[in-house]
C-alpha positions as CSV (number, residue, x, y, z in Angstrom):
1,M,88.0,54.6,143.0
2,I,88.5,52.4,139.9
3,D,85.4,50.4,140.7
4,E,83.3,53.6,140.7
5,I,84.7,54.7,137.4
6,I,84.0,51.2,135.9
7,K,80.4,51.1,137.3
8,A,79.6,54.6,136.1
9,S,81.3,54.5,132.7
10,Y,81.6,50.9,131.6
11,I,79.9,51.4,128.2
12,N,81.7,54.6,127.5
13,L,85.1,53.0,128.4
14,K,84.2,50.1,126.0
15,N,83.7,52.7,123.2
16,V,86.9,54.8,123.8
17,K,88.8,55.3,120.6
18,K,92.1,56.9,119.9
19,G,92.6,57.8,123.6
20,N,89.6,60.1,123.6
21,F,88.2,60.0,127.2
22,E,85.9,63.0,126.7
23,S,82.6,61.1,127.1
24,V,84.0,59.2,130.1
25,K,85.2,62.4,131.7
26,D,81.9,64.2,131.0
27,E,80.0,61.3,132.7
28,L,82.3,61.2,135.7
29,E,82.1,64.9,136.2
30,L,78.3,64.8,135.9
31,L,78.3,62.2,138.7
32,D,80.9,64.1,140.7
33,I,83.3,61.1,140.7
34,K,87.0,62.1,141.2
35,Y,89.6,60.6,138.9
36,T,93.1,60.9,137.5
37,E,94.4,60.2,134.0
38,D,96.1,57.1,135.4
39,D,92.7,55.9,136.9
40,L,91.1,56.2,133.5
41,V,93.9,54.3,131.8
42,K,93.6,51.5,134.4
43,A,89.9,51.3,134.0
44,L,90.3,51.2,130.2
45,V,92.8,48.2,130.5
46,I,90.4,46.4,132.8
47,V,87.2,47.1,130.7
48,S,88.9,46.2,127.4
49,K,89.7,42.7,128.7
50,S,86.3,42.0,130.2
51,S,83.0,41.1,128.6
52,S,80.8,42.5,131.5
53,I,80.8,44.9,134.3
54,N,80.9,42.1,136.9
55,E,83.9,40.5,135.2
56,A,85.6,43.9,135.1
57,L,85.0,44.6,138.8
58,K,86.3,41.1,139.7
59,S,89.6,41.7,137.8
60,I,90.5,45.0,139.3
61,D,93.1,43.5,141.6
62,E,94.7,41.5,138.8
63,I,95.9,44.5,136.9
64,D,99.4,44.1,135.2
65,S,101.4,47.2,135.7
66,D,103.4,46.6,132.5
67,E,100.1,46.5,130.5
68,I,99.0,49.7,132.1
69,A,102.2,51.4,131.2
70,V,101.9,50.2,127.6
71,T,98.3,51.3,127.4
72,K,99.1,54.6,128.9
73,T,101.9,55.2,126.3
74,N,99.5,54.1,123.5
75,V,96.7,56.4,124.8
76,Q,99.2,59.3,125.0
77,S,100.5,58.7,121.5
78,Q,96.9,58.4,120.1
79,Q,95.9,61.6,121.9
80,K,99.0,63.4,120.5
81,A,98.2,62.1,117.0
82,E,94.6,63.1,117.2
83,K,95.7,66.6,118.4
84,I,98.1,66.9,115.5
85,K,95.3,65.8,113.1
86,K,92.9,68.3,114.5
87,E,95.4,71.1,114.2
88,K,96.2,70.1,110.6
89,I,92.5,70.1,109.7
90,K,92.1,73.5,111.4
91,K,95.0,74.9,109.5
92,E,93.7,73.5,106.2
93,V,90.2,75.1,106.9
94,A,91.9,78.4,107.6
95,E,94.0,78.2,104.5
96,K,90.9,77.3,102.4
97,K,89.0,80.3,103.8
98,I,91.9,82.6,103.0
99,K,92.0,81.1,99.4
100,E,88.2,81.6,99.0
101,K,88.4,85.2,100.2
102,K,91.3,85.9,97.8
103,E,89.3,84.4,94.9
104,K,86.2,86.3,95.9
105,D,88.2,89.6,96.0
106,R,89.8,88.8,92.7
107,K,86.4,88.2,91.0
108,S,85.1,91.3,92.6
109,L,88.0,93.3,91.2
110,I,87.5,91.8,87.7
111,K,83.8,92.7,87.8
112,E,84.6,96.2,89.0
113,Q,87.2,96.7,86.2
114,A,84.8,95.3,83.6
115,D,82.0,97.7,84.8
116,A,84.4,100.6,84.8
117,S,85.4,99.9,81.2
118,N,81.9,99.3,80.0
119,Y,80.4,102.7,79.1
120,L,77.1,101.1,78.4
121,K,76.6,100.6,82.1
122,G,76.4,104.4,82.3
123,I,73.4,104.8,80.0
124,G,70.5,106.2,82.0
125,K,67.9,107.1,79.3
126,Y,67.2,106.0,75.8
127,K,64.8,107.4,73.1
128,V,64.3,107.2,69.4
129,V,63.9,110.4,67.3
130,G,62.0,110.1,64.1
131,A,61.3,112.4,61.1
132,L,59.8,112.2,57.6
133,S,62.9,113.7,56.0
134,D,66.6,113.6,56.6
135,Y,66.8,117.4,57.0
136,E,64.0,117.2,59.6
137,L,65.8,114.4,61.5
138,E,69.0,116.5,61.5
139,S,67.2,119.4,63.1
140,K,65.5,117.1,65.8
141,V,68.8,115.3,66.6
142,N,70.7,118.7,66.9
143,S,68.0,120.0,69.2
144,A,68.1,116.8,71.4
145,M,71.9,117.1,71.6
146,K,71.6,120.6,73.0
147,S,69.4,119.0,75.7
148,G,72.1,116.5,76.6
149,W,71.1,113.6,74.4
150,I,73.8,111.7,72.5
151,P,73.3,109.9,69.1
152,Y,73.8,106.2,69.6
153,G,74.3,103.9,66.7
154,G,73.7,104.6,63.0
155,L,70.8,106.2,61.2
156,S,67.8,103.9,60.4
157,T,65.4,104.4,57.5
158,Y,62.1,103.0,56.6
159,N,60.7,103.3,53.2
160,P,58.2,100.5,52.4
161,G,57.5,100.2,48.7
162,G,59.8,103.0,47.7
163,R,58.0,106.1,46.3
164,L,55.2,104.0,44.8
165,G,51.8,104.9,46.2
166,G,53.2,108.1,47.9
167,V,54.4,106.4,51.1
168,P,56.6,108.9,52.9
169,K,60.2,108.3,53.8
170,S,60.9,107.8,57.5
171,F,64.2,108.4,59.3
172,F,65.1,107.4,62.8
173,Q,68.0,107.9,65.2
174,S,68.4,106.4,68.7
175,M,69.6,108.8,71.4
176,I,70.9,108.2,74.9
177,K,71.7,110.1,78.1
178,F,74.3,108.9,80.6
179,L,73.6,108.7,84.3
180,D,74.6,111.7,86.3
């Protein structure tokens, strides 16, 4: 049985790191070769001491049981350490996702609060009312207010050159309507 494992998975056994036999197990299952964990450890001990498949196959009978026990203990502790490391990484990723979601929710709440307190977000329409005299402007603004318009900002005037040349005075008022 050990010789079949070595023949089928020599390269993968040479590359086993941290007790991870996954690639070896995948290959053996693909080839329908039966094995136990002890068989994998024995094959690992043999392959790690050899420089070729032939050398590994010749040394199958020369396995030291103490060395197998030490290797098995090392493999188990490496597998345990790797499992703990993976769990720690998984936990850190989950914590990071929770933290990111909380930060996203916090930013969303801040934006919602800012939008709620910013009345300018509610402006739906804007127009400028103009007139040649201040009395005419008052009349137009009052009429617009009855239609739901609200004065926005201060009054603006335009009087180029003063009264010279008969240029008329001009008065302007911006008006807004809020969204319904």
